[in-house]
N, C-alpha and C positions, 0 to 999 in steps of 0.2 A: 504494500500500500504506500502511495506517495505521502510525503510529509504533510502536504496541504490538506489532504482528506483526513488524515489522522487528527490534525488540529481541529478540523470541522466536527468530527464525531466527538472528540474529547471535550471540546468546549460546550457542545450542545448537552452532553450528558452532565457535565459539571454544573451547567447553568440551571439545572432543574431545581436545585436548592434555592438559588437566588430568585428564580422565577416564582417559586412557591411562596417566597416571602414578599417580594416587592410588588407583584401584581395584586396581592391581597391588601396592601397597606391602605389604599383609598377606601376600602370597604369596611375598615374596622369600626367606624361609626355606625354604619348600617347593621353590621352583625350585632353590635352591642345593643342597639335599639330593638332589633327583632327579638333578641333573647332576654331583654329586660336587664341588661348589665348596667347598673347605675354608676358604679365606681369607674371613673375615667381611666385610671391606671390599670384596672383589671382587664380592659380590652387588649392590653399588650400580651395577655396569656395566649392569644391566638398565634402570635409569633413565637413565644417562648415554648409552647407545646411542641412545635415542629423541631426545635432545637433539642428538646428532651429525647425525642425519638432518634434524632441524628446522633446524639452522644452515645446512645446504646448501640445503634446500628453500626457505627464506625468501629466499635470494638469487636464486633462479630465478623464483618465482611472481609476484613484484611486477612485473618487466618483462614477463613473459609476459601478465599480466592487463592491462597497459597496451596490449599489442599485439592480443590476441584478445578481450579483454573479461573482466569479473570472473567472470561465470557459468561460461564454459568452463574457466577456470583452476581454479576451485574444484572443479568436477566431475572434472577430470583428477586433481587431488590426492586426491580421495576414492577414485578408482580405485586409486592406489598404496597408500593407506591400507588398502584391502581386501586387496590382495596381501600387505602386511606383516603384517596381523593373521592371515591364514591360515597364513603361514610360521611365525610365532611359535607359534600354537596347535598346529601339527603337528610342531614341531621335535623331533629325537632327540638333539640335542647342544646344549651351552650356546652355542657359537659360532654355530650356525644360528639359535637363538632370538634372539641378539643381532643377527644380520643382519636378521631379521624386524622387530626393534624399530627398526633404522635406517630400514627402508622405511616402517614406521608413522609415524615422525617426519617423514620426507621427504614423505609424503602429507598428514599433518596440518598441515604448514606452509602448505598452500594455503588452507584455511579460516581458519587463524590469521592469516596476513598479509594476504590479500586482503580479508577482512572489515574489517580496520582501514582499508584503502584505500577500501572502500565507505563507511565512516563519514566518511572525509575527503572523499569525493565529495559528501556531502550536508550536512556541517556544517563550521564553521570556528571557530577561537579558543576562547573560553569555552564556546560551545555544543558544540564537539567534546569539550572536556574533560569537560563535564557528561554527554554521551552515553557517553563511554568509562568514566566512573565508574559510570554505571548498568549498563553491560554487565558491567564487572568485578564489581560488587557482586552481580549475579545469577549469573554463571557461577562465582564464587568459592564458591558453595554446593556446587559439585562436590567440592572437597577436604573439605568438612564431611560430605558424605554418601557419597562414593565408597568410602572405606576400609571403612565398615560394609557397603556393598553387596558389596565384594570378600570380606569375611569371611563374609557369609551364603552367598555362592556356594561358598566353600571348605568350609563345613560340609556341603554336599551334593554337591559335585563337585570335579573336579581344577582346578588353577590354569589349565589350558588353556581351560577354559570361560570364564574371565574375558576372554580375548582375543576370543572369539566374542560374548560379551555386549556388549563395547565396540563391536565391529564392527556389531552389530545397531543400536545407537544411532546410529552414524555413517551407516548406510544410511538410517535414518529421517530424519535431519537432511538428508541429500542429497536425498531425495524431496521433502520439504517445500520445500526451497530451489529445486529444479528447477521445481516446479509453481507457486510463488507469488512468488518474488523476481524483480523486473524488473531489467534491466541498468542500472547506475548510471553507467557510464563514458560520457561525452559525446564525448570526442575521443580516438581511438586513436593510439598512437605506434608506428611501425614498429619491429619487433624487429631493429635493425641494431647490429652490434658497435660501430661508431664512435660512434653516437649514445648507446648505453648507456654506453660508456666516458666520454664527456664528462659524462653525467649523474652517474655515480659520482663523478667528480672534483668536480662541484659539491657533492654531498652531503659528501664528505670534506674539502673546503676550507672548508666553513661551520663555523668554529670554535665558534660557539654551539651548533649542532646536535650536533657531535661531543662537546662537553663535557657536554651534557645526556644524550646516549646513554651515555657512559661512566659518568656518575654513576648513572644508572639501572641499568647493568650491574653496578656494584659492589653495589648493594642487591639486585638479582635473584640475583647470585652467592651472597650470604649466605643468601638464602632457599632457593636450590637446595641449598646445603650442608646446611642444616637438613633439608630434605625427604629428600635422599639418605640422611642419617644417622638419620632419625626412627625407622625400624623398629628399628634397633640401640639407639638411645637409650632408647626407651620399653620395648621388650621385653627387651633384653639387659642394659642398665644398671639400669633401674628395675623390671624384672620385672613389668610390668602385664598381661602375657598378652593375653587376648582383649579387654581394655579399651583396647588401643592405638588402635583406630579412634575410640573415644569421646573419649579425650584429644586425639588429633590433630585430630579434627573440631571439638572445642570451641575449640581454639586457632585453627584456621583461620577460625572464625566471626568472629574479631576483624578479619581482613582485610576481610571483607564489611561489617562495621560501619563500618570506616574509609572504604572507598570510597563507601559510601552517605552517610556524613557529608560526605565531600568534595564529592559532587554537590550538596549543599545549600549549603555555605559557600563554594565556590570562586569564585562570582561576586562575593562581598563581600570576601574576603580576597586572592584572586589566586593563580594557579598557582605562581608563583615563591616567594612568601612561605611558602605551605604546604609546599612541597618543602624549602625551607631549614630551617624549624623542625622538620620531621619527621626529616630526615636527621641534623641536629644532635642531636635528642632521642635517636635510635637510638644514636648514637655514645656519648653520655653514659651512657645506660641500660646499654648493653652493657659499657662500661668499668667501671662500678660493679660489676656482677655478676662480671665477669672478676676484679676485685680481690678480691671476696668468696671466689670459688672458689680463688684463689691463696693467700689467707691461711689458709683452712680446710684446704687440703692434701688435700681429698677431694672426692668427687662432691657437687654441690649436692643437698640434699634435694629430693624431688619437690615439696614444698610451696613451694619457692622457684623451681624450674625452670618450673613452670606459669605463675605470674604474670609471670615474666620473658618467657617465650615469648609470652604473650598480648599484653603491651604492645609487644614488639618487632614482632610481626606487625601490630598496629594501626598503628604508625608506618610500616611498609613499605606498608601499604594506602593511606596518604595520599600516597605518592610516585609509584607507577607510572603512573596515568592522567595526572597532571599532567606528569611528566617526558616521557612519550611525546608528549603534545600540544605541549609546548614545543619538543621536538626537530623535530617535523614542521611547526611553524607557518610557517616561511619557505619551505617546499618544496611548497606545494600544487600547483604546476604540474607536478610529477613525483611525485605522491603514491604511486603504486604502487611505483616504483623506490625512492623514499626510504624507504618502509615496509620494503622488502626489505633494503636496505643497513643501515639502522639496527638492524633486528631481528636480522640475521645477526651484526653486530658485537657487539651486546649479548649474544647467545647464546654466541658464542665466548668472550668475556671472562668471562661468568658461569660457563661450563663449567669454565674454568681455575680459578676461585676455588672452585667446588664440589668439583672433583677434589682440590685441595689440602686442603680441610677434611675430605673423606671419607677420604683416605689417612692423615691424621694422627689419625683417631679411635682412641683408646687406652684405652677403658673408662671415660673420663670425658667430660664435656661441655665441657671446656676448649677443644678445637679449634673447636667451634661458636660459643662465646662470643667467641673471638679473631677468628673470621671475621666476625661481626657488627661488632665494634668497629673492626677495621682497615678493613673495607669502608665503614663509615659515615664514618670519618675521611677516607679518600680521596675518597669520594663528595661529602662536604661541600666539599672543596677544589676538585673539578671543577665543582661547581655554582656556587661563588663565581666561578670563572674564566669560566664561560659567561655569567653575568649581566653581566660587564664588557664582553662583546663587543657591538658595535652590533646592533640588532635586524634591520636590513634591509641586509645587505651586497649588493654588486653581484652579479648572477646571471651565471653562465657560459653562453653560448649553447649550446643543445642541438639 
């Protein structure tokens, strides 16, 4: 298969998670009203539930793909994604809809995590970082376009149709993948509890990997906190109404610009240096605006919030592909399991950060700003620690 087609299949599969999140964002208010959810912050559970399923699924599909192959694992996940989409689309209560979202996330975890393992099967080091940056820069267009797609659906149909539309895209991706993508796993690993346990120990004992994973999780948590709160921030705080998808998409475009920039400069500057500069920049930038908001004693004007968000997202876009590649670099011999463990840990940590930010939302953007600043500071410290760890520690036999 040519590289261009591989990128197309991989980005479409990986974009299912982003599509399942961002297309639904404009519908959070409608969902809350239909199910009688009065607490404004509780509507964020619609997004959080998907990440709960994602965290569990990511831990499973990596070792499963090592045992049965990348293709079967992804197709099994797409099956669960189908079930979850149908449950959510036909739910008659908020809790049932959330259960469907958990299943959606559990199913979407397969294409999300196993696709990364497929990239690791084919590429290494800087080449892997460049490929991940290209993939991210392409599928990050989903947050740019998906909210507008969701809003257009809401103009003509119920929010339930959104889940069916996302499902249709997932089925199309699955068909393309099944017909065209060859198996990339060369050596299968038996799905044995003892072997998996030793492999998990190897991942968790690699201090360099753990430090980079947690640093990335801090940044991802800040991003998730912003995403979860974005509908309330733009529509409730700033009152932009139907322009919400436009503002959200315009800001998200800066992540795409950053990851594309990273794919061009990473070979010259290096993954570690870019990550260090980006996270440090995020910390300083967020702290500056947190101070401005604290001194002003009121909500930041939209004219300040938009440039802050654009720059913050650009800096985050410089982090994710590099930190993921750095974390997996010493673990190529257990790529599938390593991707699962690191992604699950990252998701759980980022969920906790996002939940704190979302629950503290109080009619101002202060909790979001504080989430960025504190996450950046902790991420910088973790990244500095990881860089001090030797690159090639001894491997634990698996």
